[in-house]
Backbone as CSV, one residue per row, in Angstrom:
resi,resn,N_x,N_y,N_z,CA_x,CA_y,CA_z,C_x,C_y,C_z
1,UNK,85.603,66.433,90.945,86.279,67.694,91.121,86.200,68.172,92.572
2,UNK,85.068,67.866,93.267,84.935,68.286,94.654,85.952,67.588,95.546
3,UNK,86.236,66.326,95.235,87.191,65.585,96.042,88.553,66.258,95.984
4,UNK,88.966,66.701,94.815,90.251,67.362,94.661,90.285,68.662,95.460
5,UNK,89.193,69.428,95.416,89.136,70.685,96.154,89.264,70.428,97.650
6,UNK,88.565,69.430,98.152,88.632,69.130,99.576,89.969,68.523,99.971
7,UNK,90.623,67.822,99.060,91.935,67.274,99.391,92.953,68.391,99.568
8,UNK,92.874,69.448,98.758,93.769,70.600,98.942,93.499,71.275,100.275
9,UNK,92.248,71.390,100.643,91.884,71.984,101.920,92.412,71.132,103.072
10,UNK,92.283,69.827,102.960,92.769,68.911,103.983,94.285,69.018,104.138
11,UNK,95.011,69.046,103.025,96.474,69.164,103.076,96.874,70.497,103.698
12,UNK,96.158,71.562,103.354,96.446,72.869,103.940,96.216,72.889,105.438
13,UNK,95.132,72.253,105.891,94.851,72.190,107.329,95.897,71.368,108.072
14,UNK,96.349,70.284,107.464,97.404,69.470,108.080,98.689,70.285,108.196
15,UNK,99.023,71.058,107.168,100.229,71.892,107.203,100.132,72.945,108.302
16,UNK,98.985,73.592,108.426,98.794,74.598,109.482,98.869,73.943,110.852
17,UNK,98.249,72.790,111.014,98.289,72.079,112.284,99.722,71.705,112.651
18,UNK,100.481,71.201,111.694,101.880,70.851,111.945,102.680,72.086,112.340
19,UNK,102.422,73.205,111.657,103.135,74.447,111.951,102.848,74.911,113.379
20,UNK,101.591,74.884,113.782,101.206,75.312,115.129,101.779,74.358,116.176
21,UNK,101.674,73.063,115.932,102.194,72.088,116.895,103.711,72.150,117.011
22,UNK,104.392,72.529,115.935,105.850,72.625,116.009,106.282,73.744,116.943
23,UNK,105.474,74.782,117.089,105.774,75.833,118.058,105.487,75.376,119.483
24,UNK,104.424,74.635,119.658,104.029,74.205,121.007,105.031,73.203,121.574
25,UNK,105.448,72.228,120.748,106.310,71.159,121.236,107.782,71.335,120.884
26,UNK,108.163,72.496,120.367,109.566,72.765,120.023,110.151,71.649,119.149
27,UNK,109.482,71.376,118.052,109.907,70.328,117.123,111.222,70.708,116.457
28,UNK,112.136,69.770,116.384,113.398,69.987,115.687,113.526,68.976,114.559
29,UNK,114.201,69.378,113.533,114.371,68.534,112.347,115.160,67.269,112.702
30,UNK,114.618,66.090,112.376,115.341,64.855,112.699,116.639,64.702,111.907
31,UNK,116.681,65.231,110.680,117.918,65.167,109.901,119.021,65.941,110.622
32,UNK,118.691,67.154,111.042,119.695,68.002,111.680,120.037,67.487,113.077
33,UNK,119.065,66.981,113.805,119.292,66.496,115.164,120.178,65.257,115.177
34,UNK,119.913,64.303,114.286,120.619,63.022,114.329,121.820,62.951,113.392
35,UNK,121.756,63.628,112.248,122.833,63.521,111.273,123.677,64.786,111.146
36,UNK,123.170,65.903,111.643,123.899,67.166,111.509,123.811,67.745,110.107
37,UNK,122.849,67.271,109.327,122.656,67.736,107.951,121.353,68.515,107.886
38,UNK,121.409,69.704,107.289,120.188,70.488,107.120,119.397,69.943,105.938
39,UNK,118.132,69.647,106.163,117.265,69.155,105.091,116.774,70.355,104.272
40,UNK,116.115,70.122,103.139,115.646,71.241,102.317,114.617,72.113,103.031
41,UNK,113.936,71.593,104.032,112.906,72.378,104.713,113.409,73.070,105.974
42,UNK,114.649,72.832,106.386,115.170,73.477,107.583,115.125,74.996,107.415
43,UNK,114.579,75.660,108.398,114.457,77.111,108.352,113.109,77.586,107.853
44,UNK,112.248,76.666,107.456,110.938,77.059,106.922,110.050,77.681,107.990
45,UNK,110.094,77.133,109.191,109.268,77.674,110.265,109.695,79.102,110.594
46,UNK,111.007,79.329,110.695,111.495,80.677,110.966,111.194,81.604,109.795
47,UNK,111.206,81.072,108.581,110.874,81.870,107.408,109.433,82.376,107.487
48,UNK,108.515,81.508,107.893,107.113,81.911,108.020,106.962,82.968,109.106
49,UNK,107.669,82.802,110.204,107.615,83.799,111.279,108.133,85.142,110.774
50,UNK,109.242,85.126,110.032,109.781,86.375,109.484,108.832,87.006,108.477
51,UNK,108.139,86.193,107.686,107.160,86.746,106.745,105.986,87.376,107.491
52,UNK,105.568,86.759,108.586,104.485,87.343,109.383,104.908,88.660,110.025
53,UNK,106.195,88.840,110.225,106.727,90.095,110.762,107.125,91.068,109.654
54,UNK,106.834,90.715,108.409,107.145,91.512,107.219,108.647,91.724,107.027
55,UNK,109.451,90.794,107.491,110.888,90.838,107.299,111.231,89.908,106.131
56,UNK,111.014,90.399,104.931,111.116,89.576,103.728,112.551,89.143,103.454
57,UNK,113.502,90.019,103.665,114.903,89.682,103.377,115.378,88.552,104.284
58,UNK,115.074,88.641,105.578,115.470,87.578,106.497,114.732,86.284,106.189
59,UNK,113.486,86.385,105.750,112.728,85.188,105.380,113.399,84.483,104.201
60,UNK,113.865,85.257,103.234,114.575,84.664,102.094,115.869,84.004,102.556
61,UNK,116.578,84.641,103.485,117.844,84.084,103.967,117.646,82.827,104.815
62,UNK,116.494,82.708,105.477,116.227,81.515,106.288,116.129,80.263,105.430
63,UNK,115.425,80.344,104.313,115.310,79.204,103.399,114.939,79.715,102.008
64,UNK,115.948,79.980,101.173,115.672,80.543,99.842,114.839,79.634,98.943
65,UNK,115.052,78.328,99.042,114.329,77.409,98.160,112.829,77.421,98.446
66,UNK,112.449,77.287,99.699,111.028,77.279,100.054,110.410,78.649,99.783
67,UNK,111.173,79.710,99.984,110.689,81.060,99.714,110.337,81.217,98.232
68,UNK,111.251,80.806,97.360,111.024,80.929,95.915,109.897,80.002,95.456
69,UNK,109.881,78.765,95.970,108.799,77.846,95.606,107.452,78.357,96.100
70,UNK,107.434,78.959,97.268,106.194,79.536,97.786,105.693,80.674,96.905
71,UNK,106.611,81.524,96.456,106.230,82.601,95.537,105.701,82.037,94.221
72,UNK,106.346,80.991,93.734,105.914,80.374,92.478,104.522,79.762,92.610
73,UNK,104.282,79.059,93.693,102.958,78.456,93.919,101.901,79.543,94.077
74,UNK,102.235,80.610,94.798,101.308,81.732,94.956,100.982,82.357,93.597
75,UNK,102.006,82.528,92.746,101.784,83.097,91.419,100.895,82.189,90.564
76,UNK,101.088,80.876,90.658,100.257,79.944,89.903,98.804,79.994,90.368
77,UNK,98.594,80.110,91.677,97.235,80.193,92.198,96.559,81.476,91.746
78,UNK,97.295,82.583,91.813,96.731,83.867,91.361,96.423,83.813,89.870
79,UNK,97.309,83.209,89.085,97.085,83.076,87.644,95.815,82.273,87.373
80,UNK,95.643,81.193,88.129,94.459,80.351,87.935,93.185,81.095,88.314
81,UNK,93.231,81.890,89.379,92.051,82.631,89.819,91.730,83.770,88.855
82,UNK,92.740,84.528,88.445,92.516,85.705,87.596,92.088,85.304,86.191
83,UNK,92.814,84.363,85.590,92.542,84.002,84.196,91.599,82.816,84.059
84,UNK,91.247,82.184,85.160,90.326,81.049,85.181,90.741,79.931,84.210
85,UNK,92.045,79.678,84.171,92.601,78.606,83.347,93.445,77.702,84.221
86,UNK,93.457,76.425,83.875,94.345,75.511,84.568,95.760,75.686,84.046
87,UNK,96.711,75.595,84.935,98.111,75.708,84.558,98.618,74.318,84.228
88,UNK,99.157,74.161,83.036,99.654,72.852,82.621,101.054,72.641,83.198
89,UNK,101.220,71.535,83.904,102.515,71.219,84.504,103.081,70.008,83.769
90,UNK,104.198,70.212,83.118,104.837,69.166,82.327,105.704,68.281,83.223
91,UNK,105.934,67.022,82.837,106.762,66.122,83.642,108.184,66.646,83.852
92,UNK,108.692,67.418,82.923,110.043,67.964,83.073,110.124,68.902,84.276
93,UNK,109.023,69.538,84.630,109.017,70.430,85.790,109.297,69.664,87.080
94,UNK,108.802,68.446,87.167,109.061,67.627,88.348,110.545,67.292,88.462
95,UNK,111.169,66.989,87.331,112.599,66.703,87.330,113.377,67.939,87.765
96,UNK,113.008,69.097,87.247,113.684,70.347,87.627,113.497,70.615,89.114
97,UNK,112.308,70.370,89.626,112.039,70.584,91.051,112.900,69.666,91.913
98,UNK,112.939,68.384,91.584,113.721,67.427,92.376,115.210,67.741,92.279
99,UNK,115.681,68.081,91.083,117.095,68.422,90.910,117.456,69.670,91.709
100,UNK,116.579,70.666,91.712,116.884,71.890,92.465,116.885,71.626,93.968
101,UNK,116.008,70.749,94.448,116.004,70.405,95.871,117.296,69.688,96.252
102,UNK,117.742,68.751,95.417,118.980,68.013,95.701,120.181,68.953,95.685
103,UNK,120.282,69.801,94.662,121.410,70.731,94.567,121.401,71.712,95.733
104,UNK,120.220,72.233,96.081,120.115,73.158,97.209,120.569,72.502,98.506
105,UNK,120.148,71.256,98.731,120.521,70.553,99.957,122.020,70.339,100.027
106,UNK,122.631,69.953,98.929,124.077,69.731,98.905,124.821,71.048,99.154
107,UNK,124.416,72.103,98.446,125.129,73.381,98.581,124.944,73.992,99.968
108,UNK,123.767,73.858,100.554,123.560,74.485,101.868,124.336,73.758,102.949
109,UNK,124.663,72.485,102.749,125.452,71.760,103.732,126.942,71.885,103.496
110,UNK,127.347,72.276,102.299,128.763,72.509,102.024,129.191,73.868,102.549
111,UNK,128.349,74.880,102.288,128.726,76.257,102.660,128.124,76.612,103.963
């Protein structure tokens, strides 16, 4: 169980490090740079900046999918902490997640 706890911490630290380094080196999305297609994560960095400035509406407009998924993950973590129960994730949820990412990517590049 300790290994799992530390793996979440490690993944979180890698995400924070990537976020900080993306500001320092002006990282741009390779999908958008080379193909002209916005990936599902495009706008996530600006979304985090807008959330830090408490501009929630603009954060949602920057990347609605990551915003909603972030709220969902936050709610699951709070549920686990408050009720001290593990949240059961069914395999169908993974299919719904992948399908929503694909549909979001297609629609954001069409409109």
